N, C-alpha and C positions, 0 to 999 in steps of 0.2 A: 166172783162165783159164790155159791152158797156154802162152800166148804173150805176153801183155802185161797191163799194168795200165792202166786207162783213167783219164784225168783227168776229174774230175767237176765239174759245175756245173749246178745245176737249170735245166731249160728250155733248155739250150744244146746245140750239137753240137760234137763234137771228133774229131780224128783220133787213133785209137788205135794207137800205134806204139811202145810201150816194150817192151824185149826180154823174152823168156821167162825168162831167169835172174832178172831183177828180180822178177817175180811169184813164181817158185819160192822165192826167198830170203824174200820177204815172207810167203808161206804157211808156209814152214818156221819162220820166226821166231815165228809165232803158233800154232805146233804144228798147224802145218798139214801131138749128139746135131747118084726124089723128084719128082722133078718131077711135078707134077699138071698135065695139059694140058686137062682138061675143066672147063668152067665151067657152072654151073647157074643159071638165072634162075627156077627153079621157086619157087612159094610154099612156105614151110617148113611142117613139121609142128608140131603143138602142142609146146610145150617152153619154152625160155627166151624171156622176153618181150622184144620189141623196144621200145627206148626213145625213139628220135628218128629224123629223116629219114635219118641215115647208117646206121641199123641195117640188117642184111641177114638174110634168112631162112636157117635152117640148110639144108644140102643135103638134098634130098628122098629120093634113092635112094642105096643103098650104092654107093660108087665115084664119086659126084658130088663136085665141088669148087667152091668160090667163092674169088675172089681177096680178099685182105685189103687194106685201105687205100683203098677207094673205087675208082671206075671208072678213074681215072688213077693209082692207087696213089700218091696225093700225101701220105698220112700213114701209110704202112706198106707192107709187101710180104710175100708168102708166100701160103699156101693154107690153107683150112679144108676138110677132106675128111671125108665120112661113111664110116666104116670098119666099122660094124656097125649093127644095128637101132636102137640107141640110144647109139652111141659115135662120137666125132668126134676128128679129129687135126689139130693145128696143125703146119704144115710150113714150115720156113725162115722163120719169123717174124722180121722185121727192121724197124727204124725208123731212117731216116737216108738215106744215099746210097751207092751202090756202082757201080763200073764195069760196064757191061752185059756186056762181054766176059769179065770175070773178077771175080765178086763176092766172091772170097776175100780178096785182099790186094793193095794196101792198100784199106781202105775207111773211110768216115766214118760213125760211128754217133751216134745220140742218146745223151745221157748216161743216159737211162732209156728203157725200152720200156714201153708200156702196152697192156693187153688188156682188153676188156669182154665178159663172158659174157652180159650183158644184150643188147648190140648185135651179138654174134657177129662182132666185128671188132676191128682195132686201134683204139685210142682216140686221137683228135686232140686232145690236151690243150691245144695252143696255141689251139684254137678252142673250148675249154670242154667237150669231151666228158668224160663221167664214165668211170671205169675201175674194174675189179675187182681186177686184179693188176698189180703193177709189178715190172719187172726193172731192177735198178740195182746200184751198188757195183762191186766188182772185176770188170771185163769183163761188167758187167750180170748177174752171177751171183747176186745177192742178191734174194730175193723178199719182197714185202710187199703188203698189201691196200690197196685204194682207201679214200678218206676216208668214202665212203657204204656201203661193204661191211660187212655185219653182223658177220661173223667169218671168220677164216682159221685153219684147224687142220691138224694132221697126225696120222697114226696109223701105227705100225709094223706094217703088215699088207699082204699082197699086194693089188694094185689090183683084180684080178678078184673077190676075196672081200669087198671093202668094200661095205657096204650102208648104207642111211639110218640105221639104228639105231646105227651106229658113231660117229655125230657126238657122241653123248653121252659117250663115253669118249675121244674125240680130244683132243689137247693144242693149245693156242693157239700158233700160229707166233710165235716171238720175233723181235726185230729182227735184221737181217743174217742171214737164213736162207739160207745158201749152202753153204759148205764144212763138211761134217760132220767129216771127219778125213782125214789123209793116209795113203795106203797106200804103204809104202816097202819091202816085203818082197822084191820081185823084178820082173822084166820082164813076167811073165804076170799078167793081170787075173783075180782070183778070179771064179768064176761058180757061183752067183749072187753079185753084189756086195751084200752085206747090211750092215745096221748093224754097225759095229765092235763086237766083243764087249766087254762091260764098260763101254760108254759110253752116254750118252743122245744123242738126235738133236738136233743143233744146226744141221742143214742137210740139203739134198736130194741132194748129191753127195759122193763121196769123191774126193780128189785123188791121182792116181797120180803120185808124185814119186819117181823112181828114177834115180840117177846112178851109173854104173859105167863110166867111160870106157875102162879097159883092155879090158873085155869088149864095148865098143861100144854101150852104152846111155846115153841121155840123154833120159828120158821125163818129160814134164810134161803130164798130161792129166786133166781132170775126167770122171768117169763117174757117171751117175745111179744112186742107190741103188735096188736092185730091190724091197726089201720096205718101202718107204715110200710112203704115199699122202696127197695133200693133199685137203682138204675146204674148200669156200668157200660162204658164203651171201651172195647179192647183196642189194642194197637192196630188191629186190622179193620177197625171201624165197625165191628159187630156190636150191637147193643142188646143187652139182656136185662130183664127185670128179675129181681131177686126178692124172695120172702124168707126171712129167717124164721125157723120153726122152734129149735131147741138146741141146747148145748149139753143135753144128757144122752147117755147111751140108750138106744131104743126110744128116744124122745120122751122118756119118763124118768123122773127122779126115783132112785132106789127105794123100794118099799121095804120097810123094816117093821119090827114088832110094834113100834110106836113112831110112825113117820113124823108126827108133830114135834117130837123131842129129839130124835136121832137124825142128824143131817144126812142127806143123800151124798154119795161120794162118786157116783158114776159119771164123771165129767172130766175134761171137756171132750165130748164126742158130738160133732156138729151135724145138725139136720137143717137143710134149707132147700127150697125149690126155686127153679128158674125157668124162664121162657125166653127164647130168642125172639126179638121184635123186628129184626130185619134180615 
């Protein structure tokens, strides 16, 4: 991540407060994304199957949202919002604790985040919830599938164009699927930010790592790759396509008096969208 490296220990919580430069050096050495105020209690449409008493229905109408993490947000926080006829977005997904007045910095996160597409919610793994996708590793930026998830794949193709048939040609997500490549060419982010030419996809984001102190730049930020789509098959054979959006609160790095020199600290708060394909 652009500000720190997180100490890792499975099943535990840690304060994430190692400096930006530490992470940037680590990434360089290895060659190296709001607020929803409306809640819906409506029964959900047909779609992803609910698996246990903690499961919640998908929002019924476009614009409706439900909170993540149960009624008291005891095992997660954030929102699940319906943004299209068959499209949903996870916003500010977080597991751990954060000050109510300022959830950006400092904050204490779990060493891993867990999400269930079967239960449409954060997964309370401490109480034996199953999960479909895990966020862990450096600043929780590495993705992996749950133990009961049938498969987890990616395809270098625009999210809107991906269809069920693309699962046949998609590639299995390898271990530590986080940083794809570092972008160091200058202060401006390419648009679209696509898979680096001449490389294969080893992750879902490109790390903008650009330091030019005389010119006033010290940028260390990850950005989701635009032309990469994830595909996942749950234990109940439901297939979803997933587009990672951001790992920043409100999907935007913190704006400071000098954002080019002062690193953003409002992470990791995950944003991603998904569409059930069957």
